[in-house]
Short mmCIF file of the C-alpha atoms (twelve columns), coordinates in Angstrom:
data_MODEL
# 
_entry.id   MODEL 
# 
loop_
_atom_site.group_PDB 
_atom_site.id 
_atom_site.type_symbol 
_atom_site.label_atom_id 
_atom_site.label_alt_id 
_atom_site.label_comp_id 
_atom_site.label_asym_id 
_atom_site.label_seq_id 
_atom_site.Cartn_x 
_atom_site.Cartn_y 
_atom_site.Cartn_z 
_atom_site.pdbx_PDB_model_num 
ATOM 1   C CA . MET A 1   7.470   -20.237 -14.690 1 
ATOM 2   C CA . LYS A 2   6.921   -16.579 -16.795 1 
ATOM 3   C CA . LEU A 3   5.829   -13.862 -14.528 1 
ATOM 4   C CA . THR A 4   4.977   -10.273 -15.634 1 
ATOM 5   C CA . LEU A 5   7.471   -7.728  -13.306 1 
ATOM 6   C CA . GLY A 6   6.560   -3.915  -13.372 1 
ATOM 7   C CA . PHE A 7   9.573   -1.698  -12.107 1 
ATOM 8   C CA . SER A 8   9.793   2.439   -11.988 1 
ATOM 9   C CA . PRO A 9   13.203  3.764   -14.308 1 
ATOM 10  C CA . CYS A 10  14.584  4.980   -11.385 1 
ATOM 11  C CA . PRO A 11  18.464  4.151   -11.102 1 
ATOM 12  C CA . ASN A 12  17.422  2.213   -7.145  1 
ATOM 13  C CA . ASP A 13  15.108  0.004   -9.458  1 
ATOM 14  C CA . THR A 14  17.211  -0.773  -12.526 1 
ATOM 15  C CA . PHE A 15  19.516  -1.083  -10.705 1 
ATOM 16  C CA . ILE A 16  18.409  -3.703  -8.033  1 
ATOM 17  C CA . PHE A 17  16.909  -5.487  -11.339 1 
ATOM 18  C CA . ASP A 18  19.594  -4.943  -14.059 1 
ATOM 19  C CA . ALA A 19  20.659  -8.585  -13.774 1 
ATOM 20  C CA . LEU A 20  17.742  -10.514 -12.987 1 
ATOM 21  C CA . VAL A 21  16.505  -9.244  -15.935 1 
ATOM 22  C CA . ASN A 22  19.273  -8.892  -18.556 1 
ATOM 23  C CA . ASN A 23  20.194  -12.249 -17.939 1 
ATOM 24  C CA . LYS A 24  23.049  -11.481 -15.765 1 
ATOM 25  C CA . ILE A 25  22.526  -14.210 -12.901 1 
ATOM 26  C CA . ASP A 26  20.439  -17.881 -13.194 1 
ATOM 27  C CA . THR A 27  16.807  -17.302 -12.991 1 
ATOM 28  C CA . GLU A 28  16.014  -21.312 -12.259 1 
ATOM 29  C CA . GLY A 29  13.839  -21.779 -14.912 1 
ATOM 30  C CA . PHE A 30  11.502  -18.935 -14.107 1 
ATOM 31  C CA . GLU A 31  11.405  -15.649 -17.100 1 
ATOM 32  C CA . PHE A 32  10.148  -12.193 -16.334 1 
ATOM 33  C CA . GLU A 33  8.487   -10.359 -18.984 1 
ATOM 34  C CA . THR A 34  9.210   -6.950  -17.784 1 
ATOM 35  C CA . VAL A 35  7.335   -3.478  -17.803 1 
ATOM 36  C CA . LEU A 36  8.949   0.133   -16.468 1 
ATOM 37  C CA . ALA A 37  6.316   2.909   -15.878 1 
ATOM 38  C CA . ASP A 38  6.195   5.254   -13.173 1 
ATOM 39  C CA . VAL A 39  5.094   4.826   -10.036 1 
ATOM 40  C CA . GLU A 40  1.823   5.799   -9.950  1 
ATOM 41  C CA . THR A 41  0.937   3.644   -13.066 1 
ATOM 42  C CA . LEU A 42  2.208   0.824   -11.428 1 
ATOM 43  C CA . ASN A 43  0.520   1.983   -8.387  1 
ATOM 44  C CA . GLN A 44  -2.941  1.929   -9.882  1 
ATOM 45  C CA . TRP A 45  -1.967  -1.201  -12.129 1 
ATOM 46  C CA . ALA A 46  -1.606  -2.796  -8.130  1 
ATOM 47  C CA . LEU A 47  -4.601  -2.202  -7.551  1 
ATOM 48  C CA . GLN A 48  -6.761  -4.081  -10.707 1 
ATOM 49  C CA . GLY A 49  -3.954  -6.707  -9.979  1 
ATOM 50  C CA . LYS A 50  -2.803  -6.550  -13.462 1 
ATOM 51  C CA . LEU A 51  1.050   -7.746  -12.676 1 
ATOM 52  C CA . ASP A 52  2.585   -11.082 -11.122 1 
ATOM 53  C CA . ILE A 53  5.271   -9.179  -9.436  1 
ATOM 54  C CA . THR A 54  5.440   -5.205  -8.959  1 
ATOM 55  C CA . LYS A 55  7.077   -1.758  -7.308  1 
ATOM 56  C CA . LEU A 56  4.529   0.503   -5.920  1 
ATOM 57  C CA . SER A 57  4.210   2.522   -2.932  1 
ATOM 58  C CA . PHE A 58  3.016   1.834   0.353   1 
ATOM 59  C CA . PRO A 59  -0.652  3.161   0.819   1 
ATOM 60  C CA . ALA A 60  -1.354  1.386   -3.183  1 
ATOM 61  C CA . PHE A 61  -0.038  -1.920  -1.070  1 
ATOM 62  C CA . PHE A 62  -2.342  -1.264  1.607   1 
ATOM 63  C CA . SER A 63  -5.484  -0.851  -0.851  1 
ATOM 64  C CA . SER A 64  -4.324  -4.212  -2.961  1 
ATOM 65  C CA . LEU A 65  -4.286  -6.255  -0.249  1 
ATOM 66  C CA . LYS A 66  -6.530  -8.878  -2.094  1 
ATOM 67  C CA . HIS A 67  -4.053  -8.783  -5.024  1 
ATOM 68  C CA . TYR A 68  -0.838  -9.070  -3.046  1 
ATOM 69  C CA . THR A 69  1.959   -9.990  -0.721  1 
ATOM 70  C CA . LEU A 70  5.065   -8.002  -0.171  1 
ATOM 71  C CA . LEU A 71  8.583   -9.299  -0.307  1 
ATOM 72  C CA . SER A 72  11.272  -9.440  2.008   1 
ATOM 73  C CA . ALA A 73  13.875  -7.977  -0.985  1 
ATOM 74  C CA . GLY A 74  13.938  -4.743  -3.043  1 
ATOM 75  C CA . SER A 75  11.967  -2.352  -0.458  1 
ATOM 76  C CA . ALA A 76  13.028  1.376   -0.126  1 
ATOM 77  C CA . LEU A 77  12.708  2.169   3.070   1 
ATOM 78  C CA . GLY A 78  15.176  4.181   5.047   1 
ATOM 79  C CA . LYS A 79  16.343  7.147   7.255   1 
ATOM 80  C CA . GLY A 80  16.833  10.893  5.521   1 
ATOM 81  C CA . VAL A 81  15.233  9.111   1.994   1 
ATOM 82  C CA . GLY A 82  11.811  11.135  2.621   1 
ATOM 83  C CA . PRO A 83  9.776   13.187  -0.026  1 
ATOM 84  C CA . LEU A 84  10.423  17.317  0.022   1 
ATOM 85  C CA . LEU A 85  8.064   20.080  -0.038  1 
ATOM 86  C CA . ILE A 86  9.175   22.852  -1.828  1 
ATOM 87  C CA . THR A 87  8.509   26.016  -3.416  1 
ATOM 88  C CA . ASP A 88  9.483   28.396  -5.757  1 
ATOM 89  C CA . SER A 89  10.185  31.175  -3.122  1 
ATOM 90  C CA . GLN A 90  12.540  31.406  -0.165  1 
ATOM 91  C CA . GLN A 91  9.822   33.183  2.117   1 
ATOM 92  C CA . GLU A 92  8.891   31.067  5.176   1 
ATOM 93  C CA . LEU A 93  5.349   29.801  4.924   1 
ATOM 94  C CA . THR A 94  2.652   29.106  7.563   1 
ATOM 95  C CA . THR A 95  0.726   26.310  8.598   1 
ATOM 96  C CA . ASP A 96  -1.990  28.194  7.347   1 
ATOM 97  C CA . GLN A 97  -1.123  29.081  4.044   1 
ATOM 98  C CA . ILE A 98  0.709   25.656  3.382   1 
ATOM 99  C CA . ASN A 99  -2.725  24.732  4.254   1 
ATOM 100 C CA . GLN A 100 -4.813  26.783  1.402   1 
ATOM 101 C CA . ALA A 101 -2.079  26.639  -1.404  1 
ATOM 102 C CA . SER A 102 -2.001  24.661  -4.421  1 
ATOM 103 C CA . VAL A 103 0.354   21.369  -4.074  1 
ATOM 104 C CA . ALA A 104 1.500   19.336  -6.910  1 
ATOM 105 C CA . LEU A 105 1.961   15.807  -5.536  1 
ATOM 106 C CA . PRO A 106 3.334   12.549  -7.748  1 
ATOM 107 C CA . GLY A 107 0.219   10.556  -7.414  1 
ATOM 108 C CA . ALA A 108 -2.701  9.841   -5.085  1 
ATOM 109 C CA . ASN A 109 -1.433  6.190   -4.298  1 
ATOM 110 C CA . THR A 110 1.775   7.706   -3.403  1 
ATOM 111 C CA . THR A 111 3.546   7.419   -0.269  1 
ATOM 112 C CA . ALA A 112 4.602   11.724  -0.889  1 
ATOM 113 C CA . ASN A 113 0.823   12.298  -0.371  1 
ATOM 114 C CA . LEU A 114 0.179   9.746   2.667   1 
ATOM 115 C CA . LEU A 115 3.283   11.647  4.012   1 
ATOM 116 C CA . PHE A 116 2.306   15.242  3.551   1 
ATOM 117 C CA . SER A 117 -1.308  14.115  4.095   1 
ATOM 118 C CA . PHE A 118 0.201   13.252  7.721   1 
ATOM 119 C CA . ALA A 119 2.016   16.836  8.069   1 
ATOM 120 C CA . TYR A 120 -0.745  19.081  7.079   1 
ATOM 121 C CA . PRO A 121 -4.133  17.161  7.550   1 
ATOM 122 C CA . ASP A 122 -6.280  19.923  6.661   1 
ATOM 123 C CA . ALA A 123 -4.344  20.810  3.348   1 
ATOM 124 C CA . GLN A 124 -7.203  20.228  0.778   1 
ATOM 125 C CA . ASP A 125 -5.991  22.016  -3.092  1 
ATOM 126 C CA . LYS A 126 -4.159  18.891  -4.420  1 
ATOM 127 C CA . LYS A 127 -2.665  18.377  -7.417  1 
ATOM 128 C CA . PHE A 128 -1.212  14.934  -8.889  1 
ATOM 129 C CA . MET A 129 1.152   14.769  -11.589 1 
ATOM 130 C CA . VAL A 130 3.948   13.116  -12.780 1 
ATOM 131 C CA . PHE A 131 6.331   13.015  -10.067 1 
ATOM 132 C CA . SER A 132 9.089   14.370  -12.821 1 
ATOM 133 C CA . ASP A 133 6.538   17.137  -13.662 1 
ATOM 134 C CA . ILE A 134 7.142   18.933  -10.388 1 
ATOM 135 C CA . GLU A 135 9.453   21.129  -10.656 1 
ATOM 136 C CA . GLU A 136 8.730   22.354  -14.231 1 
ATOM 137 C CA . ALA A 137 5.133   23.222  -12.618 1 
ATOM 138 C CA . LEU A 138 6.933   25.330  -10.010 1 
ATOM 139 C CA . ILE A 139 8.545   27.040  -12.461 1 
ATOM 140 C CA . ASN A 140 5.840   28.127  -14.664 1 
ATOM 141 C CA . LYS A 141 3.559   29.166  -11.143 1 
ATOM 142 C CA . GLU A 142 0.588   26.239  -12.098 1 
ATOM 143 C CA . THR A 143 1.006   25.195  -8.224  1 
ATOM 144 C CA . ASP A 144 2.297   27.148  -4.906  1 
ATOM 145 C CA . LEU A 145 3.966   23.873  -3.425  1 
ATOM 146 C CA . GLY A 146 5.109   20.785  -4.808  1 
ATOM 147 C CA . VAL A 147 6.319   17.505  -2.600  1 
ATOM 148 C CA . ILE A 148 9.270   16.176  -5.031  1 
ATOM 149 C CA . ILE A 149 11.073  12.249  -4.738  1 
ATOM 150 C CA . HIS A 150 13.601  10.302  -6.465  1 
ATOM 151 C CA . GLU A 151 16.591  12.196  -8.009  1 
ATOM 152 C CA . ASN A 152 14.498  15.663  -8.268  1 
ATOM 153 C CA . ARG A 153 15.980  15.857  -4.319  1 
ATOM 154 C CA . PHE A 154 19.068  16.417  -5.262  1 
ATOM 155 C CA . THR A 155 18.320  18.781  -8.920  1 
ATOM 156 C CA . TYR A 156 15.899  20.990  -7.241  1 
ATOM 157 C CA . ARG A 157 18.424  23.404  -5.591  1 
ATOM 158 C CA . GLU A 158 19.938  24.008  -9.428  1 
ATOM 159 C CA . LYS A 159 16.655  25.211  -10.594 1 
ATOM 160 C CA . GLY A 160 16.110  28.084  -8.044  1 
ATOM 161 C CA . LEU A 161 13.620  26.179  -6.084  1 
ATOM 162 C CA . HIS A 162 13.197  25.957  -2.152  1 
ATOM 163 C CA . LYS A 163 12.772  23.731  0.437   1 
ATOM 164 C CA . VAL A 164 9.733   24.170  2.880   1 
ATOM 165 C CA . LYS A 165 9.794   20.781  4.789   1 
ATOM 166 C CA . ASP A 166 11.607  17.581  4.310   1 
ATOM 167 C CA . LEU A 167 8.607   15.353  5.229   1 
ATOM 168 C CA . GLY A 168 10.579  12.157  5.811   1 
ATOM 169 C CA . GLU A 169 12.185  14.225  8.887   1 
ATOM 170 C CA . TYR A 170 8.860   14.868  9.970   1 
ATOM 171 C CA . TRP A 171 7.674   11.744  9.951   1 
ATOM 172 C CA . GLU A 172 10.894  10.259  11.668  1 
ATOM 173 C CA . GLU A 173 10.866  12.630  14.556  1 
ATOM 174 C CA . LYS A 174 7.181   11.856  15.089  1 
ATOM 175 C CA . MET A 175 7.090   7.935   14.919  1 
ATOM 176 C CA . GLU A 176 10.903  7.509   15.694  1 
ATOM 177 C CA . SER A 177 10.914  4.637   12.984  1 
ATOM 178 C CA . PRO A 178 12.316  4.122   9.252   1 
ATOM 179 C CA . ILE A 179 10.812  6.247   5.809   1 
ATOM 180 C CA . PRO A 180 8.629   3.172   4.316   1 
ATOM 181 C CA . LEU A 181 8.780   4.058   0.502   1 
ATOM 182 C CA . GLY A 182 8.011   1.268   -1.708  1 
ATOM 183 C CA . GLY A 183 8.128   -2.558  -1.667  1 
ATOM 184 C CA . ILE A 184 8.331   -5.304  -4.151  1 
ATOM 185 C CA . ALA A 185 4.505   -6.879  -3.778  1 
ATOM 186 C CA . ILE A 186 4.114   -10.640 -5.408  1 
ATOM 187 C CA . ASN A 187 0.629   -11.652 -6.341  1 
ATOM 188 C CA . GLN A 188 -1.295  -14.311 -4.247  1 
ATOM 189 C CA . SER A 189 -2.010  -16.392 -6.817  1 
ATOM 190 C CA . ILE A 190 1.657   -16.817 -7.016  1 
ATOM 191 C CA . ILE A 191 2.141   -20.101 -4.811  1 
ATOM 192 C CA . ARG A 192 4.211   -19.251 -2.151  1 
ATOM 193 C CA . SER A 193 7.503   -21.982 -3.093  1 
ATOM 194 C CA . ALA A 194 7.690   -19.556 -5.798  1 
ATOM 195 C CA . ALA A 195 7.283   -16.469 -4.613  1 
ATOM 196 C CA . LEU A 196 10.063  -17.232 -2.229  1 
ATOM 197 C CA . LYS A 197 12.259  -18.249 -5.032  1 
ATOM 198 C CA . VAL A 198 11.877  -14.580 -6.459  1 
ATOM 199 C CA . ASN A 199 12.229  -13.040 -3.119  1 
ATOM 200 C CA . GLU A 200 16.034  -15.316 -3.379  1 
ATOM 201 C CA . LEU A 201 16.509  -14.209 -7.133  1 
ATOM 202 C CA . ILE A 202 15.216  -10.412 -6.283  1 
ATOM 203 C CA . LEU A 203 18.134  -10.551 -3.761  1 
ATOM 204 C CA . LYS A 204 20.759  -12.206 -6.383  1 
ATOM 205 C CA . SER A 205 20.426  -9.448  -8.733  1 
ATOM 206 C CA . LEU A 206 21.048  -6.631  -6.386  1 
ATOM 207 C CA . GLU A 207 23.896  -8.585  -4.606  1 
ATOM 208 C CA . PHE A 208 25.335  -9.071  -7.610  1 
ATOM 209 C CA . ALA A 209 24.643  -5.339  -8.796  1 
ATOM 210 C CA . PHE A 210 26.816  -4.735  -5.982  1 
ATOM 211 C CA . THR A 211 30.566  -6.688  -7.420  1 
ATOM 212 C CA . ASN A 212 30.898  -4.284  -9.683  1 
ATOM 213 C CA . TYR A 213 29.604  -0.878  -7.988  1 
ATOM 214 C CA . PRO A 214 30.203  2.013   -8.422  1 
ATOM 215 C CA . LEU A 215 30.559  1.361   -11.842 1 
ATOM 216 C CA . ILE A 216 26.752  2.177   -13.437 1 
ATOM 217 C CA . PRO A 217 25.611  -0.576  -15.089 1 
ATOM 218 C CA . ASP A 218 24.629  0.282   -18.971 1 
ATOM 219 C CA . TYR A 219 20.608  -0.910  -18.050 1 
ATOM 220 C CA . VAL A 220 20.416  2.281   -15.208 1 
ATOM 221 C CA . LYS A 221 22.055  4.882   -17.627 1 
ATOM 222 C CA . GLN A 222 19.685  3.761   -20.248 1 
ATOM 223 C CA . HIS A 223 16.518  4.744   -18.172 1 
ATOM 224 C CA . SER A 224 17.990  7.617   -15.829 1 
ATOM 225 C CA . GLN A 225 16.531  10.561  -17.428 1 
ATOM 226 C CA . GLU A 226 20.125  12.063  -18.461 1 
ATOM 227 C CA . MET A 227 20.877  12.557  -14.958 1 
ATOM 228 C CA . ASN A 228 24.762  12.589  -14.021 1 
ATOM 229 C CA . GLU A 229 26.576  9.429   -12.733 1 
ATOM 230 C CA . ASP A 230 26.810  11.308  -9.809  1 
ATOM 231 C CA . VAL A 231 23.179  12.034  -9.376  1 
ATOM 232 C CA . MET A 232 22.636  7.967   -10.324 1 
ATOM 233 C CA . ARG A 233 24.476  6.775   -7.408  1 
ATOM 234 C CA . GLN A 234 23.310  9.511   -4.971  1 
ATOM 235 C CA . HIS A 235 20.073  8.064   -5.419  1 
ATOM 236 C CA . ILE A 236 21.175  4.238   -5.538  1 
ATOM 237 C CA . GLU A 237 23.161  4.989   -2.359  1 
ATOM 238 C CA . LEU A 238 20.071  6.762   -0.479  1 
ATOM 239 C CA . TYR A 239 17.680  4.125   -1.761  1 
ATOM 240 C CA . VAL A 240 18.748  1.003   -1.350  1 
ATOM 241 C CA . ASN A 241 20.240  0.054   1.630   1 
ATOM 242 C CA . GLY A 242 19.782  -3.457  4.207   1 
ATOM 243 C CA . TYR A 243 16.338  -2.920  4.094   1 
ATOM 244 C CA . THR A 244 16.705  -3.580  0.708   1 
ATOM 245 C CA . LYS A 245 17.992  -6.319  0.557   1 
ATOM 246 C CA . ASP A 246 15.648  -7.727  3.955   1 
ATOM 247 C CA . LEU A 247 12.816  -5.465  5.716   1 
ATOM 248 C CA . GLY A 248 13.633  -7.523  9.301   1 
ATOM 249 C CA . GLN A 249 11.912  -6.737  11.895  1 
ATOM 250 C CA . GLU A 250 12.836  -3.010  12.520  1 
ATOM 251 C CA . GLY A 251 11.349  -2.219  8.803   1 
ATOM 252 C CA . LYS A 252 8.084   -4.623  9.106   1 
ATOM 253 C CA . ASN A 253 7.268   -2.473  12.066  1 
ATOM 254 C CA . ALA A 254 7.612   0.843   10.168  1 
ATOM 255 C CA . ILE A 255 5.701   -0.445  7.657   1 
ATOM 256 C CA . LEU A 256 2.812   -1.306  10.390  1 
ATOM 257 C CA . ALA A 257 3.383   1.686   11.622  1 
ATOM 258 C CA . LEU A 258 2.928   3.555   8.235   1 
ATOM 259 C CA . PHE A 259 -0.146  1.180   7.599   1 
ATOM 260 C CA . GLU A 260 -2.015  2.351   11.000  1 
ATOM 261 C CA . VAL A 261 -1.687  6.095   9.355   1 
ATOM 262 C CA . TYR A 262 -2.431  5.403   6.296   1 
ATOM 263 C CA . LYS A 263 -6.259  3.477   7.897   1 
ATOM 264 C CA . ARG A 264 -6.705  6.548   9.690   1 
ATOM 265 C CA . THR A 265 -5.972  9.046   7.022   1 
ATOM 266 C CA . PHE A 266 -8.052  7.384   3.939   1 
ATOM 267 C CA . THR A 267 -9.989  4.653   5.446   1 
ATOM 268 C CA . SER A 268 -11.809 6.031   8.685   1 
ATOM 269 C CA . GLY A 269 -9.532  2.924   10.187  1 
ATOM 270 C CA . ASN A 270 -12.280 -0.001  9.712   1 
ATOM 271 C CA . SER A 271 -12.146 -0.817  5.813   1 
ATOM 272 C CA . GLY A 272 -12.644 -4.392  5.081   1 
ATOM 273 C CA . PHE A 273 -9.888  -6.204  3.946   1 
ATOM 274 C CA . LEU A 274 -7.846  -3.711  5.480   1 
ATOM 275 C CA . GLU A 275 -7.965  -5.507  9.167   1 
ATOM 276 C CA . ARG A 276 -5.291  -8.615  7.394   1 
ATOM 277 C CA . GLU A 277 -2.790  -9.727  10.147  1 
ATOM 278 C CA . SER A 278 0.069   -9.847  7.951   1 
ATOM 279 C CA . LEU A 279 0.873   -7.725  5.039   1 
ATOM 280 C CA . PHE A 280 3.778   -9.647  4.540   1 
ATOM 281 C CA . SER A 281 4.568   -13.441 2.167   1 
# 
């Protein structure tokens, strides 16, 4: 069986999928046609049901339930892993000032956008751009504030930027729950037995990845946007954890909590297919 598989070039994703897509494990008759793209591109494709298997932000998953269900392996959840709201000034900002400021976000369908909206529901001046452009947009005064994700968490201080709020900490304080960032979803056109086998293969690929860690595979380095190996390891260790192996009930409960916030924030809580009982494969 040949399946299309999309994920981001970020170290956590390439670390997880390296063995699967580079024939380092037995894929048991499955072939994967891989597509690497930034997370918001993957989110947009998910709304169309374009790929068989895809990494996507949880808000995009919630918007594409007519196409996908969630696998239990491969997700990015945790504590202390959330997006950061940053600026180029050390001046403390009030909530009113933040609500009136322009804010760069890494896509309308990202968890970063949802968590920012959760913390600042009255903020209106949003600018959506590729996540890797947000720091430069701040430095060039193209936006007042920015919400950063991925490796930018580890590099923004080096560029003279300053944290306003850790949006993940805010979520954890209010919800007493891990932060669900993104997951691996499989198209509902794929039969259940095949979906379960794909989940097993992702887990096998992840386990293989850890056999030689902390060595960084060449596949990860190839797509890491010139970050150094220490930052790659920080990235992997932050986003690849026990929830990546299996969501478990705590992980599923966190996703369901985010789902309820999503419905209140973006759909008025009554949007058709969003009421289905199960999100999980």
